[in-house]
C-alpha positions in Angstrom: 131.3 181.8 124.5 129.4 178.3 123.2 131.3 175.1 124.9 130.0 172.9 122.1 127.7 173.0 118.9 124.5 172.6 118.9 122.4 169.5 117.2 122.8 170.1 113.5 119.9 168.7 111.5 120.9 170.1 108.3 124.4 170.0 106.0 125.5 169.4 102.5 124.3 166.0 101.0 125.5 164.7 97.5 122.4 162.4 96.0 122.8 161.0 92.4 121.4 157.9 91.0 124.2 155.1 90.4 122.2 152.4 88.8 118.8 153.1 86.8 115.5 150.8 86.3 116.0 147.6 84.0 112.6 148.7 82.4 111.0 151.8 82.1 107.7 152.6 84.1 105.6 153.2 80.2 106.9 151.4 77.2 107.3 153.4 73.5 104.4 150.8 72.8 102.1 151.7 75.9 102.3 155.4 74.6 101.7 154.3 71.0 98.7 152.8 72.0 97.5 155.5 74.3 97.9 158.0 71.2 96.6 155.6 68.7 99.8 156.1 66.3 102.4 154.1 64.9 104.7 152.5 67.6 107.6 153.8 65.0 106.8 157.2 65.2 110.0 159.2 66.3 110.6 160.4 69.6 107.6 158.4 71.7 110.7 157.0 73.5 111.7 160.5 74.7 108.2 161.4 75.4 108.3 158.7 77.6 111.6 159.2 79.2 110.5 162.9 79.9 107.0 161.9 81.1 109.2 159.1 83.5 111.9 162.0 84.6 109.2 164.5 85.4 107.0 162.1 87.5 109.8 161.1 89.8 111.4 164.5 90.2 107.9 166.0 91.3 106.8 163.1 94.0 110.4 162.2 95.0 109.5 158.6 94.0 111.4 155.9 92.5 108.8 153.9 90.3 110.9 151.0 88.9 113.6 149.7 91.0 116.8 151.9 91.0 119.9 152.6 93.2 121.1 155.7 94.6 123.7 156.8 96.6 123.5 159.5 99.1 127.0 161.5 100.5 127.0 163.3 103.4 129.9 164.9 105.2 129.3 163.9 108.6 126.6 161.7 110.5 123.8 163.5 112.8 124.7 164.8 116.0 123.4 164.0 118.9 123.8 164.0 122.9 123.0 167.3 125.0 123.9 170.5 123.1 125.5 173.5 125.1 125.0 177.3 124.4 124.8 180.3 125.7 121.6 182.6 127.4 118.1 181.2 127.1 117.1 178.6 124.4 113.8 178.7 123.2 111.8 175.4 122.7 110.2 171.8 124.0 112.7 170.2 126.6 112.7 167.2 124.2 114.1 169.4 121.6 117.0 170.4 123.8 117.9 167.0 125.4 119.0 164.0 123.3 116.5 164.4 120.7 115.6 161.0 118.9 115.9 163.5 115.6 119.6 162.9 115.5 119.5 159.3 115.5 118.6 158.5 111.8 119.1 159.7 108.5 116.6 160.2 105.8 116.8 158.1 102.4 115.3 160.7 99.9 114.4 158.7 97.3 111.4 156.8 98.1 109.8 153.9 98.3 112.9 152.7 100.1 113.2 149.1 99.3 116.7 148.1 101.1 120.4 149.5 102.0 122.7 147.6 100.0 126.0 148.8 101.4 127.9 151.9 103.5 131.1 153.2 103.3 132.9 155.8 105.8 136.1 157.4 104.8 139.1 157.9 107.1 140.9 161.2 107.3 143.6 159.6 104.6 140.9 158.7 102.3 140.7 155.2 103.1 137.3 153.5 103.2 135.6 151.0 105.5 132.7 149.0 105.1 129.8 149.0 107.7 128.1 146.0 108.8 124.6 147.7 107.7 122.4 145.1 109.5 124.4 144.9 112.7 124.3 148.7 113.2 121.4 150.1 111.4 117.5 149.2 111.1 116.6 150.2 107.7 113.1 151.2 108.1 111.2 150.9 104.7 107.7 151.7 106.5 108.4 155.3 106.5 108.2 157.6 103.3 110.8 158.7 103.1 112.7 155.9 104.3 115.2 156.1 107.3 118.5 154.9 108.3 118.0 154.4 112.2 121.0 153.7 114.5 120.3 150.6 116.6 119.6 150.9 120.2 123.4 150.5 121.8 125.4 151.3 118.7 127.5 153.9 118.0 127.9 156.1 114.9 130.4 154.7 112.7 133.6 156.7 112.7 134.2 158.7 109.4 137.0 161.3 109.6 137.1 162.5 106.2 136.4 166.5 106.2 134.1 166.1 103.2 131.7 163.5 101.9 133.2 160.9 104.3 129.8 159.0 103.7 128.0 157.1 101.2 125.2 155.1 101.7 124.1 152.8 98.7 120.4 151.8 98.8 117.2 150.5 96.2 114.3 152.4 95.4 111.1 151.8 93.8 107.9 150.1 93.7 109.3 146.8 92.0 111.3 145.3 88.8 108.1 145.3 86.6 105.9 147.9 85.3 103.2 146.6 86.8 104.2 147.0 90.3 104.1 150.8 89.7 100.3 152.1 90.8 97.9 152.0 87.9 97.4 155.9 88.9 100.9 157.1 88.4 101.1 154.7 84.8 97.8 156.8 83.7 99.4 160.0 85.0 102.7 158.9 82.9 100.4 158.3 79.4 98.6 161.9 79.9 101.7 163.5 80.6 103.6 162.2 77.6 100.8 162.7 75.6 100.5 166.1 76.5 104.1 166.5 75.4 103.9 164.6 72.0 100.3 167.0 71.2 102.3 170.2 72.2 105.5 170.0 70.6 107.8 172.2 72.6 104.9 174.6 74.3 104.2 174.3 78.2 108.0 173.1 78.3 107.7 173.5 82.0 107.5 170.1 83.8 105.0 171.0 86.3 103.2 173.4 84.2 102.8 170.2 81.8 101.3 167.9 84.5 98.6 170.2 85.6 97.5 171.0 82.1 97.6 167.2 80.8 94.9 166.5 83.6 97.7 164.3 85.2 97.9 166.4 88.6 95.1 165.0 90.2 97.0 161.4 90.3 100.5 162.4 91.0 99.8 164.8 93.8 98.1 161.8 95.6 101.7 160.7 95.6 103.5 163.4 96.8 104.7 163.2 100.6 103.2 166.3 102.5 105.7 167.7 105.2 104.4 169.4 108.2 
């Protein structure tokens, strides 16, 4: 019988956008110029919005600054796990793995961690001093919330949704902050949707057939 559960690297998590961008990565006027049509033509804004959503979903990126909320049941577990019998793996994986010292923030590029709240067993919330407890790693993609040396995980006792992490992600507040290749890919994808009028509705298929895939794929984080 195991005395203690092993390190848990995955768990239930909720993830939702709680504040959208103040301006779109491409505008109706941009798309109209690309298509050489009247900007008042119906549904241009819908095609632009659909293209932005498709590219953000496929790449995992936020293009224009937006706020997301990550909800966790518990912090990563660390320390030395107990187990029965023989266990395979490198010694670094069996004893105090550093993988258990951070939380991945799924939407990138990470700009900042805005606030963290933890919930007690009676549902009361408590704010966590972010900069005193964590390092916000904006260099990695996806970004990370790394526990500072000497700090401990804030107490979160609620059985479900015990931790809320609000963070900002995106290239910036203005469309010009988004890489040119991604903006061109958005125009190509939106133009493809406009011209097809319902054909090839699958977003990934449309990205490939529109010719946007070579540009979009460069911004996908490859995980090994």
